[in-house]
N, C-alpha and C positions, 0 to 999 in steps of 0.2 A: 755585776748586779744590774737588774733591770731598773729603769727610771722609777723613782718612787719607793724603791726597796731600801730600807735602812740597813746599816751594817749589823745591828743586833738581830734583825729579822733574818738576814742572810746567814749569819753564823748559827742560827738555831735550826736551819734546814741542812740539806746535803751540800750546799755551796761551800767551796773551799777557797775561792779566789774572787777578787774584785778587779774590774777593769778600769784603769785610769785613762780615759780617752778624750775628755774635754780639753780643747785647745783653742788658741787663736791662730792666725795665719802663719805664725812662726813655730807653732807646735810647743809653745812654752806653757808651763804650769801656771794656773791661776790660783790666787789665795783660797778661793772656795774649794777648789779641787784638792789642794794640799791638806786642808782640814778634813776633807772626806777620806783621803787616803790614810791619814793618821787614825781616824775613827775606825776604818776597816781593819787596820793592823791591830788596834787595841781590842777589836772584837774577835781576833783570832783568824783573820783571813790573810792569805797571801795576796799580793798585788801584782798585776801585769799591766805595764804601761806602754802606750803607743806614742809617747811624747819624744821630742828630740833630746830633752835633758834627761840624764839618768836619775833614777829615783834616789840612788845612794848619794848624789851630789847635793841633796836637800837635807840639811842636818836634822830637822824635826822628823822627817820620814825615816832616815837612816837609824836614828835613835829608837823610834817606835818599833821598827822591824827587829832590831837587836834585842830590845827589851822584851818583845813578845815571841821571839824565836820564829819569826815569819820570813818568807822568801820574797824577794823583789825580782821581777822579770822585766827587762827592758826590751820589748819586742821590736821596737823600731831601730835599735842599735844593732848593726850586723855583728854576728859572733864569729866571723871568719874573714879572711882577706880574700880579695878577688884579683884575678889577672886583668890586664887590659883586654879589650875585645879584639878578636882576630878576624871576624867577618867571614870565616870559612863556612861554606854551606854544610848544614847538618842534616842528617836523615830525619824524616818525619815531616809533619805539617804543623804550621803555626798560624794562629789567628790573633791579632792584636786589636783591642778596642781603643779607638782614639776619640778625641772630643773637640768640640768647638769651644769648650771651656772646662774648668774644674767642676766636679760634682754634678755631672750630667747623666750619670748612669753607666759609666764604663765598667765598674766592678760588677754591678748587678747583671749587665748584659753578658759579661763573660761567664758568670755563674749560671745564668739561664741557658746559655749555649752548652755548657758542660752538662747540665742536668738533662737537657733535651737530647743531646747527642747520646748520652749513656742510655737513656730510655729507649732509644732507637737501635741500640746495640753497637754504637760507635765506640772506639777506644779513645777516650778523651780525658784530659786532666786540666783543671783550673790551676793557673800559676799566679800566685799572689805577689804583687809588687808594692803593696802598701800595708800599713799596720792593721787596718780593719780586715783586709783580705787574709792576713796571716792569722788573726784571731778566729776567722771563720774556718779556714782550711787546715790550720795547724802547721803550715810550712810556708816558705817563701822568703823574700828579702824586701825590705822597705827601701826602694832604690833612691828615694830622696835623702836618705841618710848615708849613702855611699859617696866616697870622694869622687869628684867629677871624672877624673881620668879612668875610673874603673866601673862607671855605670854600665857601659855596654858589655863589659866582661861579666858583671853581675847578672845582666839579663841573659847572657849566654849560659851561665851556670844555672839559672832558674829553669831554662828550657833546653836541656842538654840533648845529645844525640838520642833519637828514639830507637827502640829495638826493632820496630817495623815501620814501613813506609805508610801504614794505615793509621798510625797514631796521630792524634791532634793535641797540641798544647793550646789552651785558651788563655792568653796572656792579658792580665789586667792592665789597662792603660793608666797613665798618670798625667794630670795637667792637660796642656794643649800646646801644640807647636806655635800657636799664636799668642800665648799668654806671656806678658813681659816678665813675670816672676818665675815661671816654672818651665819655660820652653826648653831649657838646657837638659832637664831631667827627661822630658818627653822625647827629645832627640836621641839621647843616649839609649833610652829604652827601645826606641824604634830600630836603631842600628843593631843593638845586641839581640833583640828578640827575632830579628830577621823574618818578619811575617810574610807568609805566602799571600795571605788575604787580610783585610781589615774591615772593621765596621765603624762607621762614624756615629758617635753619640751626641745628641743635641737636645737642648731645652728651648722650645720655640718662643717663649715669652720674654726672655732676657734681652736687654739692650746693650749692656756693658759686661765685661768679664769680671769674675769674682775678685773683689778686693782692689780693683784698678778701674781707671776710666776708659780703657781701651775698648772699642766696640767689638761686639761678637762677630767673628768672621762668618762668611757664608759656608754652607756645607760644601759647595764647589771649591772654595778656597782650601778647605781642609783636605779634600780628596786630592787636589792637584799638588799641594805641598807635601802631603804624606807620600805620594808616589814619587815625587821628585827626590825627596830625601831618602826614602826607603830603598830606592834602586841602588844605593851604594853597596848594600849587603844582600839584596835580593832583587835582581833586575826584572823579575816577573811578578812583583807585588801588584795586587789589584784590590779594588773595593768590591765587597759583596753585599753590602746592605747599609741601612740607616736605622738606628735605634733612637727613637724620640721619647723623651719623658713628657707625656701629655697630661700630667696630673692637673694642670691648670685649665684644661679643656674638658667640656662634657663629652659624652661618648660620641655623639654625632660630629661635633667639632673635631674630635680626635681622629675619627675615621676619615673625615673629609680632608683633614690636614695630611694624614699619612698617604692618602690616595694622590694628593697633589705632589707630594715628594716623589712618589713612584713615577708619576708622569714626567716631572721635571728632570729627574736624574736617571731614569730607566734602571732603577735599583729597587729591590724589595725594601719597604719601610714598615716598621712596626713599633709598637710600644711593648717591650718584653714583659712588663708587669701586667698589662691589660690583655694583650693579645698573643703572647708567646713569641717564639722565634722560629717557628717552622718555615716561614717564607724565606728566611735567611739560609737555613740549611738546604732548602731546595735549590737556591742559587749556587751554593757551594758545590752541591752534587752535579749541577749542570755544567759548571765551569771547570771541574777537575778532570 
């Protein structure tokens, strides 16, 4: 349901499912969310959840689903087992979005790249690695819910052997290699996705990382560490651009800031939402 939509309103339209996506940093359900989920079930809606906890584990929700004959879908919980990562080079091309922090535009950048590539006739697919990406694309694996030993294997499964060398997988990044809470997930995803190229995503006004007091790393720090760690499974990994979330800047400030990034790093810099990702695709074509 969209924000502001009630369960009764949704059930009177063509909507058949409600999404339970509100969470804290641990992905746990909040009391207000639980009451909303029960309300949706009572209104005749199925519920799809992106939380770490299964909906069936909450007695009130399980009872409401059974009472109303509705389905519960735990999108964040993997529905299959994964092998450990092997690191064997796979056919095809892969791009991973990485970040200086959480929630800086990694998913949106990957989706924008997919849309723009397809519009230009490229063979490209977005590969979701988080619950929201799965809701959008209808497929993928929430890698932060995979047992640590198998994260790289899950990433290999998400972006398998391509049928042609022209195919691109646009892999949604998670967390940051510098984030004290989530770096383990970011590293496993980097090794398993085996990117040929990556884009650094950044929000320029933040001083500390989300949920912790650790300072935001520089874009140079992220480029250098991503290459150092990524070489384990792809010795030829390289950075092809910077995607900045310039929402807090006016248009002139945004353009000036992006121009300064291009000068400093000799990389195309853009805000995908404001200005698109064509400059990044031009760099990819130039370097391939």
